[in-house]
N, C-alpha and C positions, 0 to 999 in steps of 0.2 A: 083402229087406233093404228098411228103409226107412229113406229118412236126413233130418233135418229140419236147417236152418242157420237159425237165427234171428240177428236184427240188431236190436238195440237202440238207441236215440237218443233220450235225454232233451230234450223241448219244454217252453219256456214260452211263454206268449203274454200281450202286455200289451194289452187293449183300451181303444179310444179315451176308453169311459166310466171307466176307472181299474180295470176287473177284471182281477182274475190266475189266469191257468189253467195248472195245470204238470201236463202229458201227457207220453206215450213217442209216438215213433212206430217203428214197427215192420215189417221185411220179412221173407217166408217163403220158403226155396228148399226145393223135395222131390224127392230122390232116389227113386228104385224099383229094385232089380233082383231078378230071380228065384235063388237061390242053391240048391243043392243037389249032390247027385253024379248025376252022368249026363252025357250027352255035349251037352243042352243048357242044364242048368244052369250056373253061374259056382260056384266055389269062394269061401266065407264063411262069416260065422257069421249066422245069422239073426236078428233082431230089430229093434226100432227106436232109433234111435240120434238124439239132439239135441244137437247144438252149439251154443253160443249165443255171442254177442259182445256184449258191452256199450261203449257208443260214450265214449270222455273228452272227449267234446266235447259241448255242449250248443247248439242251437239257438234261438235267440229271437227271438221274430216281434212287433214291436210297430204298433201300428195307429195311424195318425195321420190326421186330418181334411185334407184340403187345401183352401184358401185360393180363395175366388171369383177372385182374380188368376191364380193357379196354371192354374183349367178356362180362363179368358179366353185364356192364354198357349198353351194346349194346341190350341184351336178354333182359332187363329190361325195356327202353324205348321200345320196340318192344311189351311186355306185357303190360304197360302204355297205348299205342297206341290203342292196340286192345281193351281193357276195356272202353275206352272211347269212339269209335267208337260204342260199343255194348251197352254202355249206350245211346247215341245217336238216335240210330235205337228204340232202348228199349222205349225211351220215344215220340217218334213219334209215333210208334206203340199205344201206350198207349191213346195217346191225342187224336190219328184220331178214335179210336173206342169209347172214351168217348163222340167223337163228336156225330160219328152215333147215337148211342145209346140216346142220348139227344135230338137229332130229332126225332128219335122213338117213343122216350117217348111222344112226342107231338106231333106225327103225321103228320107231315111234310114230313117224307121218304116215296119215293113210292116204 
């Protein structure tokens, strides 16, 4: 017995150049099991069964061009994040080295 479950979602794309494309997205799930009378076979009707579901909601994709300032803001955010992480790593290494040096000076390090 073969069972197929199909889900269809209507989709529309509005590109940055104004072109409109209407399409569908779909997903398919397949199940298969042996049927027949006997010890190994399961009970059931042999055949191919297709169950489908049409989604009541539509997905709309809109393509937009971003400005240069948006790009520049993103680059500045990345640079700021790199400096922040580098500062945290530097502070961790500095304080760790200082603590180890203090133990060495006191003679407690092995």
